[in-house]
C-alpha positions in Angstrom: 21.0 56.3 -6.7 20.7 55.2 -3.1 18.7 52.3 -2.0 16.4 54.8 -0.1 15.8 56.6 -3.4 15.0 53.4 -5.2 12.5 52.5 -2.6 10.7 55.9 -3.0 10.6 55.3 -6.9 9.4 51.7 -6.4 6.4 52.6 -4.2 5.6 55.5 -6.7 5.6 52.9 -9.5 3.2 50.6 -7.6 0.8 53.5 -7.1 0.9 54.5 -10.6 0.3 50.9 -11.7 -2.5 50.1 -9.1 -4.4 48.6 -12.1 -2.0 45.6 -12.4 -3.2 42.2 -11.1 -2.0 41.2 -7.7 0.1 38.4 -9.0 2.3 40.9 -10.9 2.5 43.2 -7.9 3.6 40.4 -5.7 6.1 39.5 -8.4 7.5 43.0 -8.4 7.7 43.1 -4.5 9.4 39.8 -4.2 12.0 40.7 -6.8 12.6 44.2 -5.2 13.1 42.5 -1.9 15.7 40.2 -3.4 17.4 43.3 -5.0 17.6 45.0 -1.6 19.0 41.9 0.0 21.9 41.9 -2.5 22.4 45.7 -3.1 24.5 47.0 -5.9 27.6 44.9 -6.9 30.8 46.2 -5.5 34.4 45.6 -6.7 34.7 43.0 -3.9 32.4 40.8 -5.9 34.6 38.5 -8.1 32.5 39.1 -11.2 32.5 42.9 -10.7 36.0 43.6 -9.5 37.0 45.5 -12.6 33.8 47.6 -12.9 33.3 50.5 -10.7 29.7 51.6 -10.3 30.1 54.7 -8.4 29.3 56.9 -11.4 26.0 55.2 -11.7 25.2 55.2 -7.9 26.0 58.9 -7.6 23.0 59.8 -10.0 19.3 59.6 -9.3 17.0 58.2 -12.1 13.2 58.6 -12.2 11.1 56.0 -13.9 9.7 56.9 -17.3 6.1 58.2 -17.5 3.7 59.4 -20.0 5.3 62.9 -19.9 8.2 61.4 -21.9 6.0 60.6 -25.0 7.3 63.1 -27.5 4.7 65.5 -29.2 6.4 65.3 -32.6 6.9 62.2 -34.7 10.7 61.4 -34.6 12.6 61.2 -37.8 13.7 57.7 -38.4 15.4 58.3 -41.7 18.9 58.5 -40.3 18.4 55.1 -38.7 17.1 53.5 -41.8 18.1 49.9 -42.7 16.7 48.6 -45.9 14.8 45.2 -46.1 13.8 45.0 -42.4 10.7 45.3 -40.3 10.8 47.7 -37.4 9.1 48.0 -34.1 9.5 51.6 -32.8 9.7 52.3 -28.9 10.3 56.0 -28.3 11.2 57.0 -24.7 10.1 53.7 -23.5 6.6 53.8 -25.3 5.6 51.7 -28.2 4.7 53.5 -31.4 2.2 51.4 -33.4 1.9 53.9 -36.3 5.6 53.9 -37.0 6.1 50.1 -36.7 5.8 47.2 -39.2 5.5 43.5 -38.5 6.3 40.4 -40.5 3.9 37.5 -40.8 4.2 34.2 -39.1 4.9 35.5 -35.5 2.8 36.1 -32.5 3.5 39.5 -30.6 2.2 40.3 -27.2 2.7 43.3 -25.0 5.1 42.4 -22.0 2.5 42.7 -19.3 -0.1 40.7 -21.2 2.5 38.0 -21.7 3.5 37.8 -18.0 -0.1 37.8 -16.9 -0.7 34.8 -19.1 2.6 33.1 -18.3 3.7 34.1 -14.8 5.7 30.9 -14.5 8.0 32.2 -17.3 9.5 34.9 -15.0 12.2 33.5 -12.8 13.3 35.7 -9.9 16.3 33.5 -9.2 19.4 35.3 -10.5 22.9 36.1 -9.0 22.6 39.5 -10.9 21.0 42.3 -8.9 20.3 44.2 -12.1 18.0 41.3 -13.2 16.1 41.7 -10.0 15.9 45.5 -10.5 14.5 45.0 -13.9 11.8 42.7 -12.8 10.8 45.2 -10.1 10.6 48.2 -12.4 9.8 46.6 -15.7 7.9 49.1 -17.8 7.9 48.1 -21.3 8.7 45.2 -23.6 7.4 42.5 -25.9 7.1 38.8 -26.3 7.5 37.3 -29.7 6.7 33.7 -30.6 8.0 32.4 -34.0 5.5 29.7 -34.9 6.5 26.2 -35.5 7.9 25.5 -39.1 8.1 29.2 -39.8 11.0 30.9 -41.5 11.2 34.7 -41.2 13.7 35.9 -43.7 13.3 39.5 -43.2 15.0 40.7 -40.0 12.7 42.3 -37.3 14.2 45.3 -35.5 13.3 46.7 -32.1 14.6 50.3 -32.1 14.7 52.1 -28.7 14.8 55.6 -29.8 15.5 58.3 -27.2 14.5 62.0 -28.1 15.6 65.0 -26.1 15.5 63.6 -22.6 16.6 66.3 -20.3 16.3 64.4 -16.9 18.0 61.2 -15.8 15.5 58.6 -16.6 15.6 54.8 -15.8 14.1 52.3 -18.4 13.5 48.6 -17.6 12.3 46.8 -20.8 12.1 43.0 -21.4 12.3 40.9 -24.5 11.0 37.4 -24.6 11.6 35.5 -27.7 10.2 31.9 -28.2 11.3 30.0 -31.3 9.1 26.9 -31.8 10.3 23.8 -33.4 11.8 24.1 -36.9 11.5 27.9 -36.9 14.0 30.5 -37.9 14.2 34.3 -37.5 16.6 37.2 -37.4 16.2 39.8 -34.7 17.9 43.2 -34.4 17.8 45.4 -31.2 19.0 48.9 -31.6 19.4 51.4 -28.8 20.1 55.0 -30.0 18.9 58.6 -30.2 19.4 62.0 -28.9 20.1 61.6 -25.1 20.7 64.9 -23.3 20.4 63.5 -19.7 22.0 60.5 -18.3 19.7 57.5 -18.8 20.0 54.1 -17.2 18.8 51.4 -19.6 18.5 48.0 -17.9 17.2 45.3 -20.1 16.4 41.6 -19.6 16.2 39.1 -22.4 14.9 35.5 -22.3 15.4 33.6 -25.6 14.1 30.0 -25.8 15.1 27.8 -28.9 13.0 24.7 -29.4 14.5 21.6 -31.3 15.9 22.4 -34.7 15.1 26.1 -34.4 17.4 28.9 -35.4 17.8 32.5 -34.1 20.2 35.2 -35.2 20.2 38.0 -32.7 22.0 41.3 -33.0 22.4 44.4 -30.9 23.5 47.9 -31.8 24.1 50.4 -28.9 24.8 54.0 -30.0 24.0 56.3 -27.2 26.6 59.2 -27.6 28.4 57.9 -24.7 26.2 59.4 -22.1 24.0 56.5 -20.9 24.4 53.4 -18.7 23.7 50.3 -20.5 23.0 47.0 -18.7 21.7 43.8 -20.3 21.0 40.3 -18.9 20.3 37.7 -21.6 19.4 34.1 -20.7 19.3 31.7 -23.6 18.0 28.1 -23.4 18.7 25.8 -26.4 17.1 22.5 -27.0 18.3 19.7 -29.5 19.9 20.8 -32.7 19.0 24.4 -32.2 21.3 27.1 -33.5 21.9 30.6 -31.9 24.0 33.4 -33.2 24.6 36.7 -31.1 26.4 39.8 -32.2 26.7 43.1 -30.2 28.1 46.3 -31.7 28.6 48.8 -28.9 29.9 52.5 -29.2 31.1 53.7 -25.8 28.5 54.1 -23.1 29.4 55.7 -19.8 29.0 52.2 -18.2 28.0 49.2 -20.2 27.6 45.6 -18.9 26.5 42.5 -20.9 25.7 39.4 -19.1 25.0 36.7 -21.6 24.2 33.2 -20.3 23.7 30.3 -22.7 22.6 26.8 -21.6 23.1 24.2 -24.4 20.5 21.7 -23.0 19.9 19.6 -26.1 22.3 17.4 -28.0 23.7 18.9 -31.2 22.9 22.5 -30.2 25.3 25.3 -31.3 26.0 28.9 -30.3 28.2 31.6 -31.7 28.6 34.6 -29.5 30.5 37.7 -30.7 30.9 41.3 -30.0 32.7 44.5 -31.0 33.1 47.2 -28.2 34.3 50.7 -29.2 35.2 52.8 -26.1 36.3 56.4 -25.8 36.9 59.2 -23.3 36.7 57.6 -19.7 33.9 55.2 -20.6 33.7 51.6 -19.5 32.6 48.4 -21.2 32.1 45.0 -19.5 31.2 41.8 -21.3 30.5 38.7 -19.2 29.7 35.5 -21.2 28.8 32.1 -19.6 28.2 29.0 -21.7 27.1 25.7 -20.2 27.5 22.6 -22.2 24.9 20.3 -20.6 24.5 17.9 -23.5 26.8 15.9 -25.9 27.9 16.8 -29.4 27.3 20.6 -28.8 29.5 23.4 -30.2 30.0 26.9 -28.9 32.2 29.8 -30.0 33.0 33.2 -28.2 34.9 35.8 -30.2 34.9 39.3 -28.7 37.0 42.4 -29.6 37.5 45.8 -28.0 39.0 49.0 -29.2 39.9 51.5 -26.5 40.8 55.2 -26.9 41.9 57.8 -24.3 41.2 56.8 -20.6 38.5 54.2 -21.4 38.5 50.7 -20.0 37.1 47.3 -20.6 36.5 43.9 -19.2 36.1 40.6 -21.0 35.1 37.6 -18.8 34.2 34.5 -20.9 33.6 31.2 -19.3 32.7 27.9 -20.7 31.8 24.9 -18.6 31.7 21.4 -20.2 29.7 19.3 -17.7 30.0 15.6 -16.9 28.9 13.0 -19.4 28.8 15.5 -22.3 31.1 13.9 -24.9 32.3 15.4 -28.2 31.9 18.9 -27.0 33.6 21.6 -29.1 34.2 25.0 -27.4 36.4 27.9 -28.5 36.9 31.3 -26.9 38.9 34.2 -28.3 39.4 37.8 -27.0 41.4 40.4 -28.9 41.8 44.0 -27.7 43.4 47.1 -29.2 44.7 49.9 -27.1 45.0 53.2 -28.8 46.2 55.1 -25.8 48.7 54.6 -23.0 45.9 55.2 -20.5 43.4 52.8 -21.8 43.0 49.6 -19.7 41.7 46.1 -20.6 41.1 43.2 -18.2 40.6 39.9 -20.1 39.9 36.6 -18.3 38.8 33.6 -20.7 38.1 30.5 -18.7 37.4 26.9 -19.6 36.2 24.4 -17.0 36.1 20.9 -18.4 34.4 18.1 -16.3 34.6 15.3 -18.8 36.8 13.7 -21.6 36.7 13.4 -25.2 36.3 17.2 -25.9 37.9 19.8 -28.0 38.4 23.1 -26.2 40.6 26.2 -26.8 40.9 29.7 -25.5 43.1 32.7 -26.2 43.5 36.4 -25.3 45.6 39.1 -26.7 45.8 42.8 -25.8 48.2 45.3 -27.4 48.8 48.5 -29.5 49.1 49.0 -33.1 52.2 47.3 -34.7 55.1 49.9 -35.1 56.6 47.9 -38.0 53.3 47.8 -39.9 52.7 51.5 -39.3 56.3 52.2 -40.7 55.6 50.1 -43.7 52.3 51.9 -44.5 54.0 55.3 -44.0 56.8 54.3 -46.3 54.1 53.9 -48.9 53.0 57.4 -48.7 50.2 57.3 -46.2 50.4 59.7 -43.3 50.2 58.6 -39.7 46.5 59.1 -38.9 45.4 57.4 -42.1 47.8 54.5 -41.5 46.4 54.1 -37.9 42.8 54.3 -39.2 43.4 51.6 -41.8 44.9 49.2 -39.2 42.1 49.8 -36.7 39.5 49.4 -39.4 41.0 45.9 -40.4 41.0 44.9 -36.8 37.3 45.7 -36.5 36.3 44.2 -39.8 37.5 40.8 -38.7 34.6 40.9 -36.2 32.0 42.6 -38.4 32.3 39.9 -41.1 30.2 37.7 -38.8 27.2 39.9 -39.3 25.2 37.9 -41.9 22.6 40.4 -43.1 24.3 42.7 -45.7 22.0 45.7 -45.0 22.8 45.5 -41.3 26.5 44.9 -42.1 26.5 48.1 -44.3 24.9 50.1 -41.6 27.5 49.1 -39.1 30.4 49.6 -41.5 29.1 53.2 -42.0 28.9 53.6 -38.2 32.5 52.3 -37.8 33.8 54.6 -40.3 32.1 57.6 -38.5 33.6 56.5 -35.2 37.0 56.2 -36.6 36.9 59.8 -37.7 
């Protein structure tokens, strides 16, 4: 995926979208120029030194088009989760007839939202994939949870891929605005039958007003053949509460950039993730939390399980800025290597610029405990069963933070399938 090829695809996109207003076209052009100035990250960049993008850059990806809309209605039964509303997006295209919506929210198509709120799109980002998304954004949605509204039934976005033969690039966006005293649960799921090698590059902007609450979960199940990139930017005001959980099963390359700004006093965030890697796949989690106000609490807890020749990265950074008293920040990263060839790079960081805070961080990486395996085998279990039970217990310590029982049950079944 050379820069010259991307230029050709970009101009084709502009021709295909000549109906868009000039303000949006200029936004695309500005962002694409910024991407070209930066180029793709290399391992000489500090935040990318453990992630090699050669496998991504060696492919060419066309943008999604109307020809990707499937003729047949996809079977959603295998992805069924009880007790939730679902917005269905197939091969990048919204499927209204397959979708259900809760009351108390305002839903706008992405381009309508941007046309009405151009100031909401910020081109300033150190991440080139963010600029690439703005340049090629092709689908997405904006959701506003109204003031004083509590949405008890989770809302799921399922990005479903069906029989894609070519290498296709998708550039969706999600904007969520939680107004004052509102509360909601959002689930994002990426899955399906991917035969080509897709490039899924998502940007999410989440805004939490005072005393609002958002529980956001992600499920990535792509058969290990896609490239998954996501850049989330979270802004929290006074007394807001944000919970994030990502469950990921072995993409070719996956990268999560999650940036949380605790701007209001008393705001809290819990950021968690479980990565399951196999073959030669690679998972990279970059988490950045800024404590800008006093009496804020943050927690990072990420785990990885790595098989065969897979590799992973955890880079978690928490900055407690000046004059932010009584901050409470925790980081924990635990990694389990199931192969001598698996590699994990862990780098938890704390930057404390004030006093009167409580901050801790820890990181552990290792193999299954031989003594525990011996004990289990002495009780009549064979080696594969003993290993599976120990890996399951390691993963369940993370899954327990999934608050919705139906989503938890779905993930537990997915975990059991992966362990087999």
